[in-house]
Structures are given as structure tokens and as C-alpha cells.
N, C-alpha and C positions, 0 to 999 in steps of 0.2 A: 350140879349147879355150875361148877366151873366150866364143864364142857359146854353147857348150854350158853353160858356167857361168851365163851370163845367163839362158838358157832354164830352167835348173834353179831359179834364184832366182825367176823369174816363176811357175813351177809351185808353189813353196812358198808364195808370197804368195796365189795363187789358192786353194790348199788351206786356208790359214788363214782366208781370207774365207768360203769355203763352210762351214768348220767353225764360224765365228762365227755365221753365219746359222742354222745348225742348232741352235746353243745357244739362240738367242732363241726358237725354235719348239718347245722341249722341252716346255713346259707344254701347248700345244694337242695335240702328238703324244701326250702322256700321256692327255689326255681322249679323243682318238680311240681309243687303245688300250683304254681303259676301256669306251667305248661298244661297240667291236667285240667285246670279251669278253662283254658282256651280251647283245648281239644275235646273236652268232655270225657276223656279217658286218660289213663297213664301213658306218657309218651313212650315211643319205641324207636329203635334204630338210632340214627345220629342225633335225633332230638333228645332222646334219653341221655346219651353221652354228654351232650352240651349242658343239659340241666344238672347232671351229676357232678361234672367238673366245674360248673358255674362259670363257663367261659365259652364265648363264641369267637372262633378264629376266622377272621374276615380277610379275604384277598381283595386288594385293589391295586391300581396302577400307581407307581411312584413317579410317573412323568406324564401326567395327563391333566394339566390345568384347564379349566377351574374345577374339574370333577375331583381329582386327587393328585397331589404332587408333594414331593419333599422339597421344602424351601432351603435357602442358603444356610439357615441356622440348623438344618437337620430335622425340622418339624414337619410332620405329615399333616396336610390340611386340604380342605376342599369340600365341595357339595357331598360327594359320596362318603367322605369321612364323617361329616356331621350326621348324615342319614344313618350310617352304621352305628354311631354312638347312641342315637335315639332309639334304634332297634334294640340295642342292649338294655337301655333303660326300661323300655316297655316289656321286655321279656325277663327282666330281673337278673341278667347275667353280665359279667365283665366282657368287654370287647378287646381282643388282641388282634393287631393288624400284621399282615405280611404282604410283600409287594413282588409277586412273581411277574414275569413278562406276560404280556397279553396272551400269547399262543400257548403258554404253559398252564393256563387256568383249567381247561378241561381235564388234563391229566392230573393236576393237583387235587381237583375235587374227587376224581375217581379213586385216587390213592389214599385219600384221607389226610392230605397235607394241611388242608384247611377245611372249614365247615361250609362256607358260603362265599361266593363272589358278590360283593356289593361294589361293582366296578363298571356300571353303565354297559352291561352286556345286552346285545340285541339277540333275540331268539331266532337265529337263522336256521334253516333246515339242516345245515351241516352241524351246527352246535346242538340242535335238538336231538340229533342222533347219538350224541355223546353224554349230554347232561340234561337235567330238567330245569324249568324256570318258574319263578313266581309270577304273580300278576305284575303288569308294568307299574313302575313308580314315577316315571316321567317320560317325556317324548322329545325327540330332537329331529331336526331336518338334515337330510343328506345334502350338504352344501359344497359347492365348488369354490375354490379360491385360486387366483392367478397373481402373478407378480405385477406390481404397480407399473403402469405404462404399457402393458400388453393388452391385446384385444380381449374383450370379455367373451366368455362361453356361456350361452344362455339355455342350452338344451342338450339332451343326450346325443342328438345328431351332430352337434357341434364338436363332439369329442372324437369323431372319426379320424383315425390316423394320428391322434395325439398320444403323448406319453403322460400318463396320469398316475400320481402316487396315492396310496391309501394304506392304512394300517393292516397288517397281516391278519387274516381270519376275522376281519370286521365285516359288518353289513355293507359298508361302503365298497370294500374290495369285491365282494361277491356281486353286489348290484352292478358295479361297473363292468364286470366280466359278463353278466347276463343281459344287460340292457344297452351296452354300447359296443362299438368296434374299436375302442381305444386299446392301446397297449398299456396294461395295468401293471405297475411295479409295486411290490409289497414291501413295507417297512415294519420294523418291530413295533414302533409307535409312530403316530402322526408327526410328532416333533422331529423324528429322524428324517422326515422327508423335506423339512424346511430348507436346509442348505441346498438341496438339489433344485428346488423351485427358485431359489434366489439366483443360482448360477446358470439357470436356463436348461438344465438337464431334464427337467419336467416342465410340461406346458401348464399343468394344473395339479392341484391335489383335492381330494374329497375327504371330508371329515364332518363331525358334528359341528353345527354352526356355532355353539358356544365355545368350542375349542379353537376355531378359527378366529372368532372375535377376540378371544383372550390373546392369541398370538399377535394379532394386529395391534391390540392395546399395548402389548409389551414391546412393540417396536419393529416387528417383522414387516418388511416392505410388500405386503400383500393387500389385495382388495377382494371382497366377496364378489362372486361373479353370478349375477342373476339371483333368482329365488331358489330355495331348496328344491331338488329334483324329486324327493320323496320324503316321507316322514316315517319314523320308527318308534316303537315303544321299547323302553329299556327296562330290564328286569334283573332280579337277583338270580344267580346260577347256583344250583345244588346238585349233589350226587343223584343219579337216577334212582327211582323207586324208593324215595324217602318221603312218603306222604305227610308224616307228622311234622317233619322239619319244614316242609313247604307250607303246611297249614299255619304254623305259628308265625312264620315270616309273612305270609299273606295277611294274617291278623295285624301285624305291626304296620304293614303298608296301608291297610284300610284305616287303621287308627290315625296314622300320620296324615292321611288324606282328609279324613273327616274333621280332625281338630286344627287343620290349617298348617301343620308343620311342614309338609312338603312344599306347599305354596310359598311359605315364608322363606324357607331355605333356598328355593329356586330363585326368588327375587333377590336374595342376599348375594348369591354366588354368580348369577347370570345377568347382572346389570339391570335388575328390575323386571326381567321377563319371567312370567309364570309359565313354565314348561310342563305343567302337570295335566294339561288337557291335550288331546291329540290334534295336531294341526292348528294350535292356538297362534294368535298373532305374535306372541312372544318368540315363537320359533323363527 
């Protein structure tokens, strides 16, 4: 009888221990259940890792207002930041941000340094060879800007023989090289090109229209030059061959589009413009 009582006590202790461990894993289990509900099956690959650790590590730019930037107080803010946080809410996971340079994003995704780029990436042919993309979550125009008081440039032909700045490995950089006879100078970020446009080393710069509007609003002596020369869809970037992660992120984008979140955030961060439709007047 004593042995039976001792055995029962041991079983109770083991049951409590197992129950305690189960309690600590309740959050990851909840994320796994959420992913399974979205996918219709248990997640695999990076999606499973994200659900198990209950954390989505998001890369965005630390110097790309109004999409994302670190302000003087050290706070990360912007359209992409708010979008990423909403994605985390919809997927039931915590969001942790990291801010690699633009050209380091493909390598960071491939090495697993972060799970996704929610940083206004355009799926260029060059990038599509390296990483995969979700559906677009908003659209911007490829816009030229010139220094105040200088002649406007209204077409691709008008860039012939001019020195034009653009962010390295951006759609704007590759578009300029493919569609114009300009001398294209690459910068780590568009903001790095501003001093050279001001001092006359550049004739123009090309960037997303919201970025240039934000620069002008902040006091840069530039003017938008003509209408956008092209429009592009922006998407989340993920490691290649991770269909489950792409699927849950596409679910989040569809949900934010249908419930009005993307439209609301666009108007909030882009001066009232709704950039969630391709070629919209807001661009």
C-alpha cells in the first residue's frame, strides 16, 4: 500500500510537471493553430519556425520616410512599421524589427537573419532571382525630382546625358538603366542622394513619389518634375521556396486590404493619398 501511494504521488508530480510545460508553450501552440487554420495544414519551413518561436523578425529601412525611419528620439515609425505590426496581430505573433541596408536584404533573407522584408520592395527581375515575393500591398510611382529653380524633366528622353541618382538595387535604378541614356549613380538610400542634388552634382533623382514628397515637406529644396514615369507594386520579400510563409503573409495582406487597414494607413502616412490601387490618382 505504501508503494502504491508513493507511485501515485510520483505520477501526480509528473502530471503537474507535464502540465506546467504545456502551459509555457500555450502561445506557440496558439500561433501554430492560427497558421494551420489559414493554411489548411500544419505549417512547414520558416512558417513553422515563426509560429513555434511566436516571433516574426521583420526587416525594414531605418532611413526611408514616410515608409520607415528612426526619428530623433530613436523610435522606429512609418507606414511599413504599422503594416508589419498589423501583420503580427493578424498572425498572432510578436513582431521584432531589424534595419539592414537596402542592398543587404536579399542576403539577409537567404541566410535567415530575418524572416521577411516589409520594406516597400519592388519585385524586379534581379530580386526575383534571389528571393520570393508576396502579393503587392501598395503601389507607388517612379517620380523624378529636381532642384528648385532648375528646368523640369518631363520624360525619359529628357534624361539623356544627365546624371541621375537612385537607390541601389531599387526598381528606379534598374528602370533608369533600362529606359534612359542617363548616367545613373547608385546610393545606399535615396536620402543619401539629396546633398548631391542640392549642390548640383546630380541633375535629378528618381524615387517613390511619397518619399520625395516627404523630403520636400521636410524642407529639401526640390520640386517634383512631371508625372511619374511608371508605376510599381510593392511587396513583402521572403526566402525562396517558402510557400507556407508566403501564404500566411498573403492572407494578412488580403485581410488588411478587405478590412480597409491598408487604405487607412496609406492615407495616414502619405498625406491623404490612397496608394492601395495600381495607378491611383493618389500616386
